[in-house]
N, C-alpha and C positions, 0 to 999 in steps of 0.2 A: 583316146588321145593320151599320149605318153609324154612325160616330161623327162628331159635328159638330166644327168647327174649334176651338171653345173647349174641348171635352173633351180633344182631342188636345194642345192647348197646355198644359193643366193636367197631363196625364200626362207630357209631355216635361219640363216644369218640375220635377215631383216626382222624376222619374228623375235629372235633372241635379243637384238638391239632394241626393238620396240618394247618388249617386256622389261628389259633392263631400264630403259628410259622411264617407263611408267613407275616402276618400283622406286627409282631414284627420286622422281618428282613427288610421289606420294609419301615416301619416307622422310623427305626433307620439308614437307608441308604439314608436319605433325599428324600424318595419316599412317595407317598400318595396312599392309596387304597381307591377308591371312586366308588361306584355303580358297584362293580365287576371289575373295570378297575385299572390298575397300571399306574400312571402318574408320570413321573420323574419331580423333581423340582430342579432348580438351579438359583441362583441370576444373574441378568444382570445389569450392570452399563451402563447408557445411558448419553452421553454428546452431546450437540448440540452446535456447534460453527458456528455462523452466519458469512457470508462472509463480508469482509471488503468492504466498499463503499467509493470511492474517487472521488472528483471533483476538477479540476484545470482549471483556466482560467488566462492566462497572456495576457493582452491586451484587446482590445475592444470586446464586445459580438458580436455574429453573425457568428462565425466560420472563419472569415478572419484573415490573419496574418498581424499584425501591422508592419509598416516600420519606423524605427528610422533613421533620416537623420542628418548628421553633415556637415554643410557648413563651411569648413576650409578656411579662407582667410589669417590668420596670419602665420608667419614662425614658425617652430618648436621651442618650448620653450617660445612662447609668451602668453601662458595661455590656460586653458581648453576651449573647445567649447561645448556648450550645445546642446543636441540632441532634435530634434522636431519629435514627433510621428505622423504618419498618422491617428492615433486614438486619444485616450485621452492622455493628458499631465498633470501630469505624467502618466506613463503606470500603470494601475491597476493590482494588483496581488490578486486573490481570490482563496482560497483553503478550502475545507471541507473534513472531514474524519469521517466515522462511523466505529469505531473499538472497540474490546473488551478491549484491553489493549495495551500499547505501545505508539507509537508516529507516527507522519507523518513527512516525510523528503522531503524537496524540494531541488532538485539538478539541475545543469545546465551543458550542454555539449557545450563547446566553443572550442573544440579541433581542429576544422578546421578553419584556419585563413581566414580573409577577403582577397579577391583577386580582381585584376583588369582585369582578363582575359588575361593578357600578361605575366604572371609569377611573378608579383610583389605582395607581401602580407603584411598585417598588422596583427600582433597577437592580439587576443582578450584581452590580458593583457593591451592594450592601452585604453580599454573602461571600465568605472566605472559607478557607480550610487549612488545617494543619496536616501536612503530609508526613507519611512515614514510609520506610522502605525505599523503593525507587521513585516514589511520588513526591515532588517538591511541594512546599507550602505556597499558598498564594490566595488570590481572590479573583472572582470573575470580572471580566472587563466589559461586559454587555456587548461584546463583539461577536460576529458570526464565526470567525475562525481563529479564536485565541489559542496560541500554541501553549500547551502545558508541559510537554516533554518531547524532546528530540534525542534519540539515542541510536547508536550503531549496534547496540546489544540486540539479541534476538528474543530476550525475555524482559518483561517489566512486571514486577510484583511490588505492590504498594497498597496504601490505604489513605483515605481522606476522612478527617474528622471535621465536619462542617460547623460553622458558627455564623450567626447574624450579628452584624456590627452594632445595630440598635443606635444609629446616629440620627436618622431622619424622623421628622414628625409626619406621621401618616394617619388618616382616619382609621378607627377601629374596624376590624373585619378579618376575614380569612382570605389571604392572598395566595394564589397558586401560580406555578409556572413550571417549565420543564427546560432542562439543559440536555443537549444532545452531544454525546462524545463521538468522535470519529478517529479511527486509526488508519493511517495511510503510509505507503512506502513509495516515494517518488521514483 
């Protein structure tokens, strides 16, 4: 079977118009015709948010917990009693943060009072500190999330010299308790 010249011209013309129409449709629909393939294109936005890195040390290095002792010999109301740490005196406070934006917040949980093991307690509101460096002075609030420092700086270097207010009348004994510090970056 042979095709005449005019039929072949019509077929070639139709193929050309069909190919042109496909190219036009694909190119105007954000598609690309390349090497006989149709490849769809669409933009992608990429955002990388690195993780926040936090470091906190309250007390001596080495992973041990410092013990602050108050030897109270005076009657209540006779004046503050300075604390003596089993580590460094004053107690160092070091914090570092690596964040994109925002701030780092240092909080303390002093919600569980000191106790003597016999049902007698002393609230942590009776303990305060004199701050130095980046650490402000204050006293514990006996709250679970007391904010001590909020800063947009990436470093916090300070110290705390603790004291017992010696205002309350409490039975004689050895009262113990723990304050937990938390560093966060919202």
